[in-house]
N, CA, C and O of each residue as an XYZ file, in Angstrom:
1012
protein
N      89.393     57.369     80.732
C      90.593     57.948     80.142
C      91.622     58.280     81.210
O      92.819     58.099     80.986
N      91.182     58.759     82.361
C      92.134     59.164     83.392
C      92.975     57.996     83.905
O      94.109     58.201     84.338
N      92.444     56.789     83.865
C      93.171     55.637     84.387
C      93.815     54.813     83.285
O      94.447     53.796     83.568
N      93.668     55.229     82.042
C      94.065     54.386     80.926
C      95.573     54.258     80.763
O      96.031     53.340     80.082
N      96.357     55.142     81.361
C      97.813     55.088     81.202
C      98.509     54.516     82.429
O      99.738     54.522     82.500
N      97.753     54.028     83.383
C      98.334     53.512     84.615
C      99.330     52.395     84.328
O      99.027     51.425     83.634
N     100.526     52.562     84.883
C     101.562     51.544     84.730
C     102.419     51.703     83.502
O     103.454     51.046     83.389
N     102.022     52.559     82.571
C     102.804     52.746     81.359
C     103.912     53.773     81.594
O     103.751     54.716     82.368
N     105.029     53.570     80.916
C     106.152     54.498     81.023
C     106.143     55.429     79.821
O     106.137     54.977     78.676
N     106.141     56.732     80.087
C     106.125     57.733     79.025
C     107.383     58.584     79.088
O     107.791     59.015     80.167
N     107.993     58.825     77.945
C     109.168     59.686     77.859
C     108.784     60.916     77.055
O     108.262     60.806     75.946
N     109.048     62.096     77.626
C     108.725     63.367     76.969
C     110.022     64.128     76.745
O     110.739     64.429     77.700
N     110.330     64.443     75.486
C     111.507     65.259     75.205
C     111.129     66.732     75.246
O     109.956     67.092     75.143
N     112.136     67.572     75.395
C     111.866     69.006     75.526
C     111.065     69.297     76.776
O     110.225     70.197     76.789
N     111.325     68.530     77.836
C     110.485     68.591     79.034
C     110.744     69.818     79.904
O     110.045     70.024     80.896
N     111.730     70.632     79.553
C     111.943     71.859     80.331
C     111.145     73.031     79.774
O     111.046     74.070     80.427
N     110.574     72.885     78.577
C     109.791     73.951     77.967
C     108.354     73.950     78.450
O     107.917     73.017     79.124
N     107.622     74.997     78.104
C     106.253     75.146     78.580
C     105.337     74.017     78.161
O     104.658     73.430     79.004
N     105.302     73.698     76.866
C     104.425     72.618     76.409
C     104.929     71.268     76.878
O     104.129     70.393     77.207
N     106.242     71.082     76.916
C     106.800     69.817     77.394
C     106.397     69.545     78.830
O     106.019     68.425     79.174
N     106.477     70.563     79.664
C     106.062     70.411     81.059
C     104.576     70.079     81.145
O     104.163     69.239     81.944
N     103.782     70.744     80.319
C     102.337     70.511     80.362
C     102.004     69.092     79.893
O     101.157     68.421     80.483
N     102.670     68.645     78.840
C     102.447     67.285     78.365
C     102.801     66.271     79.459
O     102.065     65.310     79.679
N     103.923     66.487     80.139
C     104.359     65.557     81.179
C     103.357     65.504     82.324
O     103.013     64.420     82.797
N     102.889     66.658     82.771
C     101.891     66.695     83.853
C     100.604     65.974     83.439
O     100.007     65.246     84.232
N     100.189     66.184     82.195
C      98.954     65.561     81.707
C      99.075     64.039     81.725
O      98.163     63.350     82.185
N     100.173     63.520     81.237
C     100.370     62.073     81.210
C     100.502     61.503     82.622
O     100.002     60.414     82.907
N     101.177     62.242     83.502
C     101.330     61.771     84.882
C      99.981     61.691     85.585
O      99.717     60.737     86.316
N      99.130     62.682     85.368
C      97.808     62.684     85.999
C      96.920     61.574     85.462
O      95.953     61.176     86.111
N      97.253     61.071     84.265
C      96.512     59.943     83.707
C      97.115     58.610     84.130
O      96.669     57.555     83.680
N      98.137     58.651     85.001
C      98.673     57.424     85.576
C     100.000     56.950     85.042
O     100.528     55.949     85.526
N     100.564     57.637     84.055
C     101.826     57.185     83.471
C     103.007     57.505     84.383
O     102.982     58.469     85.148
N     104.036     56.676     84.281
C     105.334     56.956     84.898
C     106.115     57.813     83.911
O     106.193     57.488     82.726
N     106.695     58.914     84.402
C     107.264     59.909     83.498
C     108.784     59.951     83.508
O     109.414     60.009     84.564
N     109.360     59.921     82.311
C     110.771     60.219     82.113
C     110.833     61.591     81.455
O     110.409     61.754     80.311
N     111.355     62.567     82.167
C     111.461     63.942     81.677
C     112.830     64.107     81.047
O     113.842     64.047     81.745
N     112.878     64.310     79.753
C     114.148     64.323     79.034
C     114.408     65.682     78.406
O     113.545     66.253     77.739
N     115.608     66.187     78.632
C     115.989     67.477     78.067
C     117.483     67.662     78.284
O     118.071     67.054     79.178
N     118.087     68.502     77.462
C     119.509     68.796     77.612
C     119.774     69.703     78.801
O     120.893     69.755     79.310
N     118.732     70.426     79.251
C     118.919     71.452     80.292
C     118.396     71.046     81.664
O     118.421     71.859     82.588
N     117.930     69.830     81.819
C     117.340     69.427     83.094
C     118.402     69.143     84.149
O     119.450     68.565     83.861
N     118.111     69.559     85.362
C     118.979     69.298     86.505
C     118.143     68.765     87.654
O     116.940     69.012     87.727
N     118.785     68.036     88.546
C     118.124     67.602     89.782
C     118.639     68.460     90.933
O     119.823     68.798     90.946
N     117.791     68.828     91.907
C     116.360     68.500     91.963
C     115.566     69.289     90.933
O     115.831     70.466     90.687
N     114.589     68.616     90.339
C     113.789     69.223     89.285
C     112.386     69.500     89.807
O     111.718     68.581     90.282
N     111.920     70.763     89.730
C     110.602     71.103     90.295
C     109.451     70.295     89.699
O     108.533     69.905     90.420
N     109.493     70.040     88.388
C     108.406     69.293     87.768
C     108.393     67.848     88.253
O     107.334     67.314     88.583
N     109.552     67.218     88.297
C     109.628     65.836     88.788
C     109.161     65.763     90.237
O     108.446     64.837     90.619
N     109.568     66.745     91.044
C     109.155     66.751     92.441
C     107.650     66.958     92.579
O     107.014     66.372     93.456
N     107.078     67.802     91.703
C     105.638     68.039     91.748
C     104.871     66.765     91.398
O     103.862     66.448     92.028
N     105.354     66.039     90.393
C     104.699     64.785     90.005
C     104.783     63.774     91.149
O     103.812     63.075     91.438
N     105.931     63.702     91.787
C     106.099     62.760     92.905
C     105.213     63.156     94.082
O     104.660     62.295     94.766
N     105.081     64.458     94.316
C     104.268     64.914     95.449
C     102.791     64.590     95.254
O     102.031     64.510     96.219
N     102.393     64.405     93.996
C     101.009     64.046     93.698
C     100.815     62.538     93.626
O      99.756     62.055     93.225
N     101.858     61.794     94.022
C     101.761     60.347     94.056
C     102.242     59.646     92.802
O     102.106     58.427     92.688
N     102.801     60.386     91.858
C     103.280     59.782     90.619
C     104.746     59.411     90.677
O     105.423     59.641     91.679
N     105.223     58.836     89.592
C     106.635     58.483     89.460
C     107.238     59.320     88.346
O     106.646     59.477     87.278
N     108.430     59.857     88.611
C     109.086     60.678     87.596
C     110.589     60.660     87.807
O     111.071     60.704     88.938
N     111.321     60.595     86.706
C     112.774     60.721     86.735
C     113.167     61.737     85.675
O     112.417     61.981     84.729
N     114.341     62.325     85.835
C     114.869     63.240     84.825
C     116.025     62.568     84.109
O     116.791     61.812     84.707
N     116.139     62.853     82.827
C     117.186     62.276     81.990
C     117.805     63.387     81.156
O     117.111     64.055     80.389
N     119.105     63.584     81.304
C     119.801     64.548     80.446
C     119.988     63.903     79.076
O     120.564     62.822     78.960
N     119.498     64.576     78.053
C     119.439     63.963     76.733
C     119.683     64.995     75.641
O     119.096     66.076     75.648
N     120.551     64.649     74.710
C     120.752     65.433     73.498
C     120.144     64.636     72.352
O     120.724     63.643     71.912
N     118.977     65.062     71.864
C     118.267     64.275     70.853
C     119.035     64.192     69.540
O     118.748     63.322     68.718
N     120.009     65.080     69.326
C     120.770     65.064     68.074
C     121.933     64.088     68.122
O     122.624     63.912     67.119
N     122.165     63.455     69.256
C     123.292     62.538     69.447
C     122.756     61.121     69.635
O     122.193     60.818     70.687
N     122.917     60.246     68.644
C     122.378     58.882     68.769
C     122.877     58.135     69.998
O     122.131     57.351     70.585
N     124.130     58.362     70.399
C     124.654     57.684     71.587
C     123.927     58.158     72.837
O     123.617     57.356     73.718
N     123.653     59.464     72.918
C     122.905     60.015     74.050
C     121.488     59.467     74.072
O     120.948     59.190     75.143
N     120.886     59.308     72.913
C     119.526     58.765     72.811
C     119.490     57.327     73.313
O     118.614     56.966     74.099
N     120.431     56.508     72.865
C     120.465     55.101     73.300
C     120.679     54.999     74.804
O     120.049     54.183     75.476
N     121.575     55.836     75.326
C     121.853     55.816     76.763
C     120.612     56.224     77.564
O     120.352     55.675     78.634
N     119.857     57.180     77.047
C     118.653     57.642     77.748
C     117.614     56.531     77.836
O     117.004     56.337     78.887
N     117.409     55.808     76.751
C     116.425     54.716     76.779
C     116.873     53.598     77.720
O     116.048     52.995     78.407
N     118.167     53.324     77.752
C     118.677     52.308     78.686
C     118.469     52.747     80.129
O     118.090     51.947     80.984
N     118.726     54.045     80.395
C     118.576     54.578     81.751
C     117.119     54.532     82.203
O     116.831     54.157     83.340
N     116.208     54.909     81.322
C     114.794     54.904     81.678
C     114.309     53.478     81.912
O     113.566     53.226     82.861
N     114.716     52.548     81.064
C     114.296     51.151     81.230
C     114.763     50.588     82.562
O     114.071     49.781     83.182
N     115.952     51.022     83.003
C     116.505     50.510     84.256
C     115.811     51.094     85.483
O     115.817     50.479     86.549
N     115.208     52.286     85.340
C     114.597     52.945     86.501
C     113.071     52.834     86.526
O     112.484     52.553     87.571
N     112.430     53.055     85.373
C     110.969     53.049     85.319
C     110.403     51.866     84.543
O     109.217     51.558     84.655
N     111.244     51.208     83.760
C     110.773     50.163     82.867
C     110.831     50.645     81.431
O     111.050     51.832     81.193
N     110.641     49.755     80.469
C     110.723     50.135     79.056
C     109.649     51.147     78.678
O     108.543     51.140     79.219
N     110.004     52.017     77.736
C     109.112     53.094     77.305
C     107.973     52.534     76.453
O     108.199     51.779     75.507
N     106.748     52.917     76.805
C     105.576     52.529     76.023
C     104.934     53.690     75.299
O     104.146     53.502     74.373
N     105.282     54.915     75.736
C     104.755     56.134     75.114
C     105.915     57.108     74.929
O     106.619     57.427     75.887
N     106.111     57.572     73.718
C     107.112     58.601     73.450
C     106.415     59.844     72.933
O     105.627     59.776     71.989
N     106.705     60.987     73.554
C     106.224     62.272     73.052
C     107.437     63.043     72.542
O     108.223     63.584     73.320
N     107.571     63.082     71.235
C     108.689     63.757     70.578
C     108.392     65.248     70.515
O     107.908     65.753     69.502
N     108.686     65.947     71.604
C     108.296     67.344     71.726
C     109.458     68.318     71.536
O     109.223     69.500     71.285
N     110.701     67.855     71.649
C     111.848     68.761     71.534
C     111.839     69.456     70.178
O     111.644     68.820     69.143
N     112.051     70.760     70.198
C     112.056     71.496     68.935
C     112.525     72.923     69.120
O     112.507     73.458     70.229
N     112.940     73.528     68.032
C     113.347     74.933     68.066
C     113.090     75.546     66.699
O     112.856     74.845     65.714
N     113.140     76.870     66.664
C     112.935     77.605     65.413
C     113.929     78.754     65.347
O     114.304     79.331     66.368
N     114.345     79.073     64.139
C     115.131     80.276     63.873
C     114.265     81.166     62.986
O     113.860     80.762     61.896
N     113.987     82.365     63.455
C     113.102     83.271     62.727
C     113.904     84.403     62.112
O     114.395     85.293     62.807
N     114.022     84.348     60.813
C     114.676     85.419     60.055
C     114.342     85.211     58.576
O     113.996     84.097     58.181
N     114.439     86.253     57.755
C     114.121     86.094     56.334
C     114.923     84.976     55.685
O     116.060     84.707     56.071
N     114.319     84.330     54.696
C     114.941     83.194     54.033
C     116.353     83.515     53.539
O     117.256     82.694     53.704
N     116.562     84.672     52.947
C     117.864     85.009     52.390
C     118.912     85.287     53.462
O     120.103     85.361     53.161
N     118.480     85.440     54.703
C     119.427     85.644     55.805
C     119.679     84.358     56.583
O     120.544     84.321     57.458
N     118.945     83.326     56.275
C     119.133     82.012     56.905
C     120.474     81.462     56.445
O     120.683     81.296     55.243
N     121.386     81.175     57.363
C     122.677     80.609     56.954
C     122.700     79.103     57.217
O     121.727     78.528     57.705
N     123.836     78.474     56.884
C     123.946     77.021     57.019
C     123.774     76.565     58.456
O     123.152     75.536     58.718
N     124.324     77.329     59.386
C     124.203     76.971     60.792
C     122.746     77.013     61.251
O     122.297     76.121     61.971
N     122.012     78.035     60.843
C     120.591     78.140     61.189
C     119.832     76.910     60.690
O     119.061     76.295     61.425
N     120.069     76.571     59.428
C     119.367     75.449     58.809
C     119.653     74.142     59.548
O     118.734     73.430     59.953
N     120.940     73.839     59.715
C     121.320     72.558     60.320
C     120.878     72.467     61.783
O     120.495     71.392     62.242
N     120.927     73.572     62.512
C     120.527     73.556     63.920
C     119.075     73.144     64.075
O     118.748     72.333     64.941
N     118.206     73.691     63.248
C     116.778     73.383     63.344
C     116.485     71.971     62.845
O     115.760     71.223     63.501
N     117.039     71.601     61.698
C     116.807     70.267     61.149
C     117.349     69.190     62.085
O     116.730     68.137     62.242
N     118.500     69.446     62.708
C     119.101     68.455     63.604
C     118.189     68.132     64.779
O     118.048     66.967     65.151
N     117.574     69.141     65.363
C     116.700     68.905     66.523
C     115.323     68.418     66.090
O     114.850     67.383     66.560
N     114.685     69.161     65.199
C     113.277     68.913     64.890
C     113.035     67.658     64.066
O     112.011     66.995     64.232
N     113.960     67.331     63.184
C     113.763     66.168     62.312
C     114.697     65.014     62.674
O     114.241     63.908     62.964
N     116.006     65.274     62.656
C     116.939     64.194     62.975
C     116.730     63.687     64.397
O     116.726     62.481     64.640
N     116.557     64.624     65.341
C     116.361     64.219     66.734
C     115.099     63.413     66.920
O     115.092     62.423     67.651
N     114.018     63.832     66.258
C     112.766     63.078     66.344
C     112.929     61.688     65.754
O     112.385     60.719     66.284
N     113.672     61.584     64.665
C     113.921     60.277     64.040
C     114.718     59.363     64.972
O     114.352     58.205     65.168
N     115.816     59.887     65.551
C     116.624     59.071     66.461
C     115.783     58.565     67.628
O     115.871     57.398     68.009
N     114.963     59.460     68.192
C     114.137     59.091     69.339
C     113.077     58.062     68.961
O     112.886     57.074     69.670
N     112.398     58.289     67.859
C     111.320     57.387     67.452
C     111.853     56.003     67.116
O     111.246     54.998     67.486
N     112.976     55.942     66.424
C     113.539     54.636     66.081
C     113.980     53.888     67.330
O     113.739     52.688     67.461
N     114.632     54.607     68.254
C     115.084     53.958     69.493
C     113.885     53.486     70.319
O     113.914     52.401     70.899
N     112.837     54.302     70.369
C     111.638     53.906     71.109
C     111.015     52.656     70.501
O     110.639     51.730     71.219
N     110.908     52.633     69.169
C     110.308     51.475     68.495
C     111.121     50.209     68.757
O     110.551     49.137     68.961
N     112.439     50.324     68.751
C     113.284     49.158     69.014
C     113.066     48.639     70.433
O     112.998     47.428     70.643
N     112.955     49.544     71.409
C     112.732     49.110     72.784
C     111.340     48.509     72.949
O     111.178     47.498     73.631
N     110.344     49.119     72.333
C     108.991     48.570     72.405
C     108.945     47.171     71.807
O     108.324     46.271     72.373
N     109.593     46.988     70.678
C     109.596     45.686     70.021
C     110.325     44.645     70.868
O     109.877     43.504     70.985
N     111.446     45.045     71.456
C     112.227     44.121     72.273
C     111.449     43.642     73.486
O     111.666     42.527     73.960
N     110.542     44.472     73.994
C     109.766     44.125     75.184
C     108.310     43.781     74.852
O     107.469     43.682     75.745
N     108.029     43.602     73.573
C     106.682     43.217     73.122
C     105.612     44.183     73.639
O     104.567     43.764     74.137
N     105.896     45.491     73.510
C     104.977     46.528     73.977
C     104.184     47.079     72.804
O     104.756     47.447     71.778
N     102.878     47.134     72.953
C     102.028     47.814     71.973
C     102.084     49.302     72.303
O     101.290     49.792     73.105
N     103.010     50.010     71.693
C     103.315     51.370     72.116
C     102.728     52.452     71.238
O     102.129     52.187     70.196
N     102.918     53.689     71.696
C     102.441     54.861     70.972
C     103.567     55.889     70.881
O     104.143     56.292     71.892
N     103.865     56.299     69.663
C     104.846     57.357     69.412
C     104.081     58.569     68.904
O     103.341     58.482     67.924
N     104.263     59.701     69.577
C     103.558     60.932     69.214
C     104.593     61.983     68.825
O     105.366     62.447     69.664
N     104.601     62.349     67.562
C     105.503     63.388     67.077
C     104.777     64.728     67.118
O     103.744     64.903     66.471
N     105.318     65.665     67.875
C     104.692     66.987     67.958
C     105.188     67.817     66.773
O     106.363     68.177     66.692
N     104.261     68.110     65.855
C     104.631     68.868     64.666
C     104.012     70.261     64.767
O     104.167     70.926     65.791
N     103.327     70.707     63.742
C     102.773     72.063     63.751
C     101.894     72.230     62.530
O     102.046     71.505     61.547
N     100.970     73.186     62.588
C     100.174     73.476     61.394
C     101.033     74.056     60.280
O     100.628     74.019     59.118
N     102.229     74.601     60.605
C     103.084     75.118     59.531
C     103.779     73.986     58.785
O     104.465     74.233     57.793
N     103.612     72.750     59.246
C     104.037     71.607     58.453
C     103.002     71.244     57.403
O     103.251     70.396     56.546
N     101.832     71.889     57.469
C     100.747     71.634     56.525
C     100.410     72.859     55.680
O      99.858     72.742     54.586
N     100.750     74.030     56.202
C     100.508     75.275     55.471
C     101.634     76.241     55.818
O     101.955     76.413     56.994
N     102.223     76.858     54.841
C     103.489     77.558     55.024
C     103.331     78.869     55.800
O     102.278     79.506     55.775
N     104.412     79.251     56.489
C     104.506     80.555     57.152
C     105.848     81.172     56.771
O     106.799     80.463     56.445
N     105.910     82.478     56.816
C     107.111     83.180     56.391
C     108.183     83.257     57.465
O     107.893     83.192     58.660
N     109.418     83.394     57.023
C     110.595     83.670     57.855
C     111.004     82.523     58.786
O     111.809     82.717     59.696
N     110.452     81.338     58.556
C     110.883     80.159     59.327
C     111.079     78.974     58.372
O     110.478     77.919     58.579
N     111.911     79.130     57.327
C     112.007     78.080     56.302
C     112.481     76.733     56.841
O     111.948     75.695     56.450
N     113.458     76.733     57.719
C     113.954     75.452     58.250
C     112.913     74.806     59.159
O     112.794     73.581     59.196
N     112.167     75.614     59.883
C     111.143     75.089     60.789
C     110.002     74.440     60.009
O     109.599     73.320     60.322
N     109.478     75.133     58.995
C     108.371     74.561     58.239
C     108.818     73.308     57.498
O     108.053     72.350     57.383
N     110.053     73.306     56.993
C     110.566     72.114     56.298
C     110.677     70.939     57.258
O     110.329     69.810     56.912
N     111.168     71.210     58.473
C     111.340     70.127     59.443
C     109.998     69.541     59.869
O     109.876     68.326     60.025
N     108.994     70.390     60.059
C     107.696     69.899     60.515
C     106.939     69.185     59.399
O     106.245     68.202     59.658
N     107.061     69.662     58.168
C     106.439     68.965     57.044
C     107.074     67.589     56.871
O     106.376     66.601     56.642
N     108.391     67.529     56.980
C     109.084     66.245     56.861
C     108.690     65.306     57.995
O     108.525     64.106     57.772
N     108.537     65.831     59.196
C     108.172     64.988     60.332
C     106.752     64.450     60.188
O     106.476     63.321     60.594
N     105.853     65.240     59.619
C     104.507     64.725     59.345
C     104.576     63.509     58.427
O     103.904     62.507     58.668
N     105.385     63.595     57.378
C     105.469     62.489     56.428
C     106.252     61.314     57.014
O     105.933     60.157     56.739
N     107.275     61.607     57.819
C     107.997     60.534     58.503
C     107.062     59.789     59.449
O     107.171     58.572     59.599
N     106.154     60.506     60.081
C     105.149     59.874     60.947
C     104.384     58.813     60.165
O     104.182     57.703     60.660
N     103.959     59.142     58.957
C     103.203     58.192     58.140
C     104.076     57.002     57.728
O     103.619     55.859     57.725
N     105.339     57.283     57.381
C     106.236     56.206     56.964
C     106.487     55.232     58.108
O     106.490     54.018     57.902
N     106.696     55.755     59.307
C     106.923     54.894     60.462
C     105.655     54.120     60.816
O     105.720     52.945     61.176
N     104.514     54.777     60.713
C     103.245     54.104     61.009
C     103.047     52.912     60.090
O     102.587     51.856     60.523
N     103.391     53.079     58.828
C     103.223     52.015     57.843
C     104.041     50.780     58.224
O     103.539     49.658     58.170
N     105.296     50.990     58.608
C     106.186     49.857     58.870
C     106.027     49.256     60.264
O     106.319     48.078     60.471
N     105.568     50.054     61.209
C     105.501     49.575     62.593
C     104.140     49.021     62.988
O     103.996     48.444     64.066
N     103.144     49.189     62.133
C     101.791     48.744     62.481
C     101.759     47.252     62.807
O     101.044     46.841     63.721
N     102.517     46.438     62.080
C     102.471     44.992     62.310
C     103.088     44.591     63.647
O     102.910     43.464     64.109
N     103.813     45.520     64.262
C     104.393     45.268     65.593
C     103.530     45.853     66.707
O     103.940     45.860     67.868
N     102.341     46.342     66.365
C     101.401     46.948     67.311
C     101.949     48.247     67.901
O     101.639     48.612     69.035
N     102.763     48.931     67.113
C     103.290     50.239     67.518
C     102.635     51.290     66.633
O     102.760     51.254     65.409
N     101.936     52.226     67.266
C     101.245     53.283     66.543
C     102.086     54.553     66.533
O     102.731     54.894     67.525
N     102.071     55.244     65.407
C     102.825     56.491     65.265
C     101.889     57.547     64.701
O     101.382     57.407     63.588
N     101.664     58.595     65.467
C     100.792     59.691     65.051
C     101.473     61.024     65.329
O     102.441     61.096     66.087
N     100.963     62.059     64.716
C     101.488     63.405     64.940
C     100.414     64.284     65.562
O      99.239     64.200     65.203
N     100.827     65.119     66.490
C      99.966     66.137     67.079
C     100.437     67.483     66.529
O     101.570     67.900     66.770
N      99.555     68.155     65.789
C      99.931     69.393     65.106
C      99.172     70.579     65.683
O      98.080     70.899     65.213
N      99.735     71.238     66.697
C      99.040     72.392     67.271
C      99.115     73.608     66.352
O     100.036     73.756     65.550
N      98.125     74.462     66.497
C      98.220     75.790     65.924
C      98.922     76.682     66.929
O      99.816     76.233     67.647
N      98.523     77.938     66.983
C      99.164     78.875     67.902
C      98.586     78.703     69.302
O      97.388     78.877     69.527
N      99.468     78.357     70.233
C      99.076     78.122     71.621
C      99.836     79.105     72.496
O     101.053     79.247     72.371
N      99.123     79.776     73.371
C      99.749     80.801     74.212
C     100.562     80.171     75.337
O     100.067     79.324     76.080
N     101.815     80.598     75.449
C     102.692     80.195     76.545
C     103.372     81.448     77.083
O     103.166     82.546     76.567
N     104.177     81.277     78.113
C     104.878     82.420     78.679
C     105.813     83.077     77.688
O     106.078     84.275     77.786
N     106.321     82.304     76.726
C     107.285     82.837     75.767
C     106.621     83.751     74.742
O     107.204     84.763     74.351
N     105.408     83.408     74.300
C     104.789     84.178     73.209
C     103.652     85.086     73.649
O     103.046     85.769     72.824
N     103.360     85.098     74.951
C     102.201     85.865     75.432
C     102.293     87.344     75.052
O     101.298     87.948     74.651
N     103.473     87.917     75.176
C     103.645     89.341     74.869
C     103.408     89.605     73.381
O     102.832     90.629     73.013
N     103.855     88.672     72.523
C     103.648     88.854     71.085
C     102.165     88.899     70.746
O     101.739     89.737     69.951
N     101.374     88.009     71.338
C      99.954     87.958     71.003
C      99.196     89.191     71.494
O      98.063     89.424     71.072
N      99.796     89.972     72.368
C      99.187     91.219     72.817
C      99.577     92.396     71.922
O      99.023     93.489     72.040
N     100.541     92.156     71.022
C     101.014     93.212     70.131
C     100.075     93.361     68.938
O      99.164     92.555     68.750
N     100.304     94.388     68.142
C      99.473     94.614     66.955
C      99.617     93.460     65.959
O      98.629     93.002     65.386
N     100.859     92.993     65.757
C     101.080     91.876     64.837
C     100.412     90.607     65.352
O      99.841     89.843     64.573
N     100.483     90.381     66.666
C      99.848     89.204     67.248
C      98.345     89.258     67.130
O      97.703     88.244     66.853
N      97.775     90.431     67.338
C      96.329     90.581     67.216
C      95.871     90.379     65.773
O      94.789     89.843     65.531
N      96.694     90.807     64.816
C      96.361     90.604     63.402
C      96.349     89.122     63.072
O      95.492     88.652     62.323
N      97.302     88.388     63.633
C      97.341     86.935     63.421
C      96.085     86.284     64.005
O      95.476     85.422     63.372
N      95.708     86.693     65.193
C      94.532     86.108     65.856
C      93.271     86.327     65.030
O      92.384     85.473     65.006
N      93.191     87.466     64.357
C      91.998     87.747     63.547
C      91.876     86.800     62.353
O      90.800     86.690     61.764
N      92.964     86.113     61.987
C      92.912     85.158     60.882
C      92.495     83.764     61.357
O      92.297     82.867     60.537
N      92.360     83.577     62.662
C      91.929     82.286     63.203
C      90.415     82.313     63.335
O      89.889     83.223     63.975
N      89.683     81.350     62.754
C      88.222     81.391     62.808
C      87.653     81.542     64.215
O      86.642     82.222     64.386
N      88.270     80.930     65.229
C      87.766     81.088     66.586
C      88.183     82.414     67.218
O      87.784     82.725     68.340
N      88.981     83.187     66.500
C      89.406     84.521     66.942
C      90.133     84.500     68.290
O      89.978     85.413     69.102
N      90.903     83.482     68.510
C      91.723     83.406     69.728
C      92.815     82.375     69.516
O      92.733     81.540     68.614
N      93.845     82.441     70.362
C      94.867     81.406     70.352
C      94.455     80.300     71.323
O      93.568     80.482     72.157
N      95.109     79.170     71.198
C      94.780     78.049     72.063
C      95.419     78.161     73.432
O      96.341     78.950     73.642
N      94.916     77.359     74.362
C      95.483     77.250     75.702
C      96.143     75.873     75.822
O      95.660     74.910     75.225
N      97.229     75.765     76.578
C      97.899     74.467     76.705
C      96.963     73.344     77.123
O      97.114     72.212     76.663
N      95.992     73.643     77.993
C      95.083     72.590     78.454
C      94.191     72.060     77.333
O      93.614     70.980     77.456
N      94.078     72.819     76.237
C      93.266     72.345     75.123
C      93.987     71.303     74.273
O      93.405     70.745     73.343
N      95.249     71.043     74.591
C      95.991     69.964     73.944
C      95.931     68.670     74.755
O      96.390     67.626     74.292
N      95.366     68.736     75.968
C      95.356     67.567     76.843
C      94.541     66.416     76.257
O      95.011     65.279     76.213
N      93.320     66.709     75.807
C      92.470     65.664     75.249
C      93.095     64.990     74.039
O      93.152     63.761     73.990
N      93.573     65.772     73.042
C      94.223     65.149     71.893
C      95.454     64.326     72.278
O      95.681     63.249     71.726
N      96.255     64.839     73.233
C      97.438     64.090     73.668
C      97.046     62.757     74.291
O      97.618     61.719     73.958
N      96.062     62.785     75.203
C      95.633     61.552     75.860
C      94.981     60.588     74.882
O      95.113     59.372     75.023
N      94.285     61.118     73.904
C      93.718     60.261     72.870
C      94.813     59.470     72.171
O      94.712     58.250     72.040
N      95.858     60.156     71.720
C      96.920     59.495     70.969
C      97.778     58.593     71.849
O      98.309     57.588     71.376
N      97.916     58.945     73.124
C      98.769     58.160     74.013
C      98.095     56.884     74.485
O      98.769     55.903     74.800
N      96.783     56.891     74.536
C      96.037     55.796     75.155
C      95.437     54.846     74.127
O      95.507     55.077     72.920
N      94.848     53.775     74.638
C      94.180     52.803     73.774
C      92.884     53.346     73.171
O      92.258     52.681     72.346
N      92.483     54.546     73.578
C      91.303     55.162     72.963
C      91.523     55.390     71.474
O      90.561     55.509     70.714
N      92.796     55.451     71.048
C      93.110     55.636     69.624
C      93.734     54.376     69.038
O      94.583     54.453     68.150
N      93.311     53.218     69.536
C      93.942     51.952     69.131
C      93.853     51.672     67.636
O      94.640     50.881     67.117
N      92.913     52.302     66.927
C      92.795     52.078     65.486
C      93.269     53.304     64.701
O      92.926     53.469     63.530
N      94.057     54.158     65.351
C      94.627     55.335     64.697
C      96.124     55.171     64.572
O      96.809     54.980     65.577
N      96.641     55.240     63.377
C      98.085     55.319     63.176
C      98.347     55.997     61.837
O      97.613     55.793     60.870
N      99.397     56.802     61.793
C      99.694     57.580     60.605
C      98.864     58.843     60.480
O      98.859     59.480     59.427
N      98.160     59.214     61.547
C      97.310     60.410     61.515
C      98.087     61.652     61.941
O      99.012     61.574     62.750
N      97.700     62.791     61.386
C      98.200     64.095     61.837
C      96.997     64.811     62.437
O      96.116     65.281     61.715
N      96.969     64.888     63.758
C      95.822     65.442     64.477
C      96.035     66.938     64.688
O      96.921     67.350     65.437
N      95.217     67.740     64.022
C      95.364     69.199     64.059
C      94.498     69.782     65.164
O      93.326     69.432     65.302
N      95.097     70.688     65.957
C      94.371     71.381     67.034
C      94.719     72.864     66.889
O      95.732     73.327     67.415
N      93.863     73.607     66.166
C      94.279     74.958     65.765
C      93.170     75.999     65.732
O      93.360     77.075     65.167
N      92.005     75.704     66.330
C      90.924     76.674     66.311
C      90.386     76.957     64.922
O      89.753     77.988     64.694
N      90.638     76.036     63.981
C      90.162     76.221     62.616
C      91.095     77.007     61.720
O      90.723     77.382     60.608
N      92.318     77.262     62.198
C      93.243     78.128     61.448
C      93.506     77.613     60.032
O      93.542     78.396     59.083
N      93.689     76.297     59.888
C      93.988     75.746     58.568
C      92.812     75.844     57.609
O      92.988     75.759     56.393
N      91.630     76.020     58.144
C      90.450     76.116     57.273
C      90.109     77.560     56.920
O      89.149     77.804     56.189
N      90.876     78.515     57.424
C      90.581     79.917     57.127
C      90.781     80.193     55.652
O      91.610     79.551     55.007
N      90.028     81.149     55.106
C      90.077     81.454     53.681
C      91.331     82.238     53.341
O      91.943     82.873     54.201
N      91.696     82.180     52.081
C      92.877     82.918     51.616
C      92.589     84.416     51.569
O      93.464     85.201     51.202
């Protein structure tokens, strides 16, 4: 598995965030050439430099996933520097947390534009490049368990992730004949620097008690599922939503 991505070019969106950085490092250590894509990335970039210092290849790409022109330009730039993309990790995402009746039009459109429209623009552009270069590629849409079971106060987020799960299946259906696989990785609650304080609070501890394993996940526990979907180890998997949640979805009502 560690050598299975050697020579392949992987593009990770949302690469400035905690999980995006972790996904990029994981793919680089498995041998992939990395395109780190985000609206906020600047050079010199510590993550790109770290990957290079370990003997890998990495470039940064400024990208607005909600802008189709920016998406097309990013794929052209990556192809010119690292080669055509063979692995896409659609990780860019955001959430607005407030009661449903306080959610305004701007809140709704902001989340849908990034989480659903942006993922669609990226996945379609990736598939077109893979097809043009006859690449048997892998598209991984990072969704969430709230796309499968509802949570309160994040209506636009749950709608976007549920839609992305189903879009994953629709794309898998049409792209299978081109040897392009499309799967979704649906994490449960994973501890990062952003949410660590919440999980130490009373509300966070109450949430943890509803998870059968009685703990939140660690970023490294997403490495195996990510590498499975990115590599030929999952060559007969497409249209799947791979849940990694400590059993949260199986908890009783």
